[in-house]
N, C-alpha and C positions, 0 to 999 in steps of 0.2 A: 723139097725140104720140109720137114714138119713143122720148123718154127715158122713158117711164112703164112701171113694171113692178108687178106685185102685191105689195101690203104689206097689214099687219095692224096695227090697235090694239087691244090687250087692257086691260080694267080688272080692278082686283083682286076686284070683285064676279063674276068670271065671264064678263061680256058681251063680245064681240068684235065690232069694226067694220071690215070690210073696205074696201079701196080700191086706189089706185094710188101707188107712192113716186114721190117727185122729190127734188131734192137730192142728199144722198149716200145711198148704199148702206150699211145699218147697223142697228143694235139700239140703243136708247136707253130709258132708264127715268126716270120723273119723276111728279111730281103733276098730273093732268089737271084744265085749267081752261079757260074761256072769256072772251073779250073782245068787247064789243060795238061796238068803234070801228069807223066806215065806211072809215077810210084810217089809215094811220100803220104798217103792219106792218113795216117797217123799222126804225123807232124803238122799237116794241114788241119786237122780236126782240133787240135789241141793249142794251135795258134791263136792267141786272144784276139788278133786283129780280125778274126772272122765271128767275133761275138754279133748277135743279131742276124745273122746271114744263114741260109739254107744253101748247102754247097751242093752244085751238081758236077760230078766228075765226068770228063768227055773219055776218058779211058774206060771202055766197056768192062774190062773184066777187073773187078775189084774185090780184094779180100782173100786173095790166094797167098799171101805170105803172113796173114795173121797180125798179131800186135805183140809188143814188148814193151815193158815200162822204161827202157833205157830210150826209146824213140819219142816219149812224151816232150813236147816243148812247153808244157806249164803242168799246173797240178791237176787240170781238169779239161774235159771236151768243152770248148766255148761255142763251137757251131751249134747253130738251133736245128739242124735237120742235115739228112745226108742223103743224097738221090743217086742212084746207079743204074746202069743198064743191066749189068749182069753179075749179083753176087756169087763169089765162088764157093760151091759147096765144100772144097777142100782146102785144108791149111797146109801147105807145104814148106816149111822152112826151120832151120835148126833153132834160130832165135826164137821162135814164137812162143809165147806163153799163153795167148788167148785167142780166140777167134773174133773176127770183127764183130759179129752179132751179139756175142758174150760182151766184148768190151763195150758195146754201146748201150746194152742192156743194163747192165751193170752201173751205167753213168747217168741213167734216165735219157738217152737221146734217141731220138725216133729216126730211123732209116727206112728207105724204100727202095724197091728193087725191081727190074723188068719194066721200067719206063724207058720209053723211046727217047733217050737223051740226045740223040742226033737233032730230031726233031725240036725239041726243047731249048737246046742250046741256038739254033737258027732262030727259035722265036725271040730269046732273049736278046741276040745280036740286033734283031731287027727293030724290036718294040723296046728294049732297054731292060735293065735291071727293074725289077718292081716289088712290092711286098706280095707276099704269098703265105700260105697255111699247108702244113704237111699234117696229115693224120691217119693212125692206123687205129682210130676208135669210132670216127664218124666218116661215113661214106657218101653223105648228101652234099653234092656240089654247091647247091645254091647257099647253103649255111656256110660252108668253108669259104667260098668268095666273099661273102659278107664279112666273115672274121678277117679274111686278108685285107679288105677295103678298111676296117678299123683298127688294123696293126699299125704300130708307130712308123713313121716316116724316117729314113736314113738322113736326109736333109734336116740341118739344124740339131741334130742329135749329138749330145756329148756322151760318148760311152767310156772314154777313159778312166773316169772316176769308178765305174761298174767292173773294171779289170784290173785296176791298179792295186799293189799292196796296202796294207790297212796301215803297217807300221815298217819303218826301216830294216833293213837286213844287210848283212856283208856277203859276199859271193868271191870264194877264191877257188872254186872246181874246174878244173882243165879237163885235159883229155889223158889218158893212160898212155895213148901211143904216142903223145906229142915229145918231140925234143927241140928243145931252142935253136938248133942250127938247122931245123926244117927236115932233118934226114929221117924222122919217123923213130920207131923204137918203142920198146913196152917199158912201162912203169915210170916215166919221167916226168908225168904231168903236174905231179903235186910238188916237183923240185924246183920249179921255176921262182927264181928271188922277185919279191914284189918291190915293183921299184916307182910305182907310180899310183896315186890313190887317185880314182874317178868315181865322181858322182853320176848315176844313171838315173834319170826321171824314168818312173814304170807308168807308161801309158798302155802297157799291156806288152811286156818286154818276153821275148823268147830267150830262153835257156842257152840256146847256142851263141847268142850274142854274147853272153855273159861270159860262156867257155872261151871264145875266142879273144875275148879282153884278157882272161885270166891267165891262158898261157902265153901271153906277151907281157905278162909281168905285172899287171894290173890288179890292185885290191880294190873292188868295186863296191861301193856303197849305193845300194838301190833304195829310193826313196818314193813317197806317193807323189803321183801327179799332181796335187795341189800345194806341193812344196814351194815355199818361196825363194826368191833370189837371195836374200840374206840368210835363209837358212842353208842352203847350197853353200854361200861362200864361208860361213861360219865353220863348215867341216874342212876348209882349205884344200880343196882338190886340186891335181896337177890338171885335170881335165872333166869336161862335162858333156855326158851321152844323153841325148835326146832318143828315147826308144819308138818304135813300131807300136801300133794300137789301133782301135776301131774308130768309126763313126766320122762325124763332118769335123774336120779341123778347126773351122772357124768358130766352132761352138765352145772350143776348149780355151776360152777368154783369159783364164787364171793362168795357164800355161804359156801363152803368146806374152802375156805382160812379164811373168817371171824370166822368159827367155829373152825378151828386149832389155831388161835391165842387165843380165849377165853378159851381152854380147860386148866382146872386147876384153873382157876382165880374164878367161881362161880359154885354152883351146876348146872347140865345140864340133861335135860330131853328132849329126842326125839320121836315121833311118825312118822309111815309111812315114808315119804321122809325125814323128820328129821332125823329117825333111819340111813336112807342110808347115808345122808350127814355127820352125827356123824360118821359111819363106815369109809367112804372115809377121812375124816380129820384125823382120827386115821392111815391111812395107807392101809386101806382093799379096796378090790376091789368090783365092782357091776357087776352084769349081768341080761341080760333078760330071764325071765322066757317064756317058752313055750307058756302057755295061762293064767298064772297069778292065785292069788287068790282072790275070789270077792264072799263075801258071811257073814251069819252070824253063820256059825255053823263048824268053823274050829278048830280041836283039836290041842291044843298047849302044850307042855309038859315043865312044869318049871325045868331045869336042876338041880337047888340046891336042891329041894325038893322032885321032881317027881312027884308033883301033875300036873293033867290035868286039863286045863281050856278050854272051849268052847267059841271061840272068832269071833268077826267079822273082817273080811280081806276086803282090796282093794289095791293089789298091783300086778304090772305087773315086777318089778325089785326086785332083791334080793341082800344082802351082800353075797360075798363068804366066807363062815366060814374058808375054807383052808388058806385064806389070813389075818386072823386077826393076830396083832403082839402080841407079848410075853406081857402077863399081862390084855389082853383083852378077856374076856370070852362070848363064845355063850351061853348066858343066857336061851334063850328059843328055843324049836326045833320043827318045825311043822310035827305032826305026820304022815301025808299023804305023803309026800315028802322028809322030815328030812331037808328042808332048815330053814336056819337062821332066827328066828324069834325075836330076842331080843339080846343085847350086854350090858354088865358091864364092865366098866372100872373104877375100885374102886381108882387107882393112880389118875384120874383126875376128881374124885367126877361126874362122868358122865354114865349115862346108857339111854338104849334105847329100845323100841319094834317096830317091823315092822307092826303088826296087830293095831286094833282100841280100846283101852279099854275105850274110851267115847262112844262107842257102837253108837246109833242113826243112823241106827236101829243095834239091836243085843244083846247080852247077856252082863251082867255086872260082869262077873267073874274076870276081872282084875282091878276093881274099885280101889284097894289098891294101883296099881302103882303110883296113883296122891298122896296117902298117904306117900308113899316113897318119893316122891320129897318135900312134905312139911317137913318131918323129917331131910332131907338133909340140908335144909334151917335152919331148929331150930339149 
């Protein structure tokens, strides 16, 4: 492929991973992580929760179905870089509007292919996620390792303000195929009656979360991450939503304080970073996972029923279940490592999950969590 040129990925531990660059020509730094999803690379790249991270895909063949604007989960690519084993030279999909290399080049994102991603992922699993630099301009390993060691650390890093909206906005867009009776159908997405007002904190919110609320009759007022509790209550919502997002949850002190003040006043639903912020507001603690959970195939058990759901994940931090206060239940458990994947605080009419029930990409096993939020508002 003529557009490929030498590139290098360097980690802070001194290891270097050569390959060929695609997308933008440049140098970028971030935390090196891996995602085990088989598809959905465009949704992953545009998920604000990946801000500050260089993503390695374990699926070896990437780019074969191209990209399309409908699959963007936000208005830009947030990933700091993209690492793949084999970039497809062919785009074959009727929905495709642009190849992956052109898509990344247009958005200024550096990619690298022909990397031994199997060995790289095993390295991350053994030594943990760490800082890295990806460059298609600099191929001096020592120089890149030094840059990686100088990059900012994810611990203690508040990234929510970097991805949040600058001003509040209202979202009502659903799906064209949605019917309120769940039977599908064409063209009914905009016809859903708006029965509930939801205020959603934007810590890096994905569009599919907003769509799944909208099709259930919600008019969603999306507000910046730094919005105060009094400003939220002044909007007189029926429910409050805490979104996904990047960074260290303990660093988002303003949101923790706001949620603590909001507890018990309105039904509250959190996802991902929102789950962690709820946990911290309730008095629990969070910690950083060795290499995190990222992929579309994580088994999670619902504690109350024992049912197992396959779920989409993207988190490098977790709530320490041992620090949960009395009356707060660890409602979902990851079957790979037993970490806390959900909270239920019935006294405050609040619940959350660590994973992504909105999928995009991933399975839809947990769609009913949105229905639970609607029922609480009813």
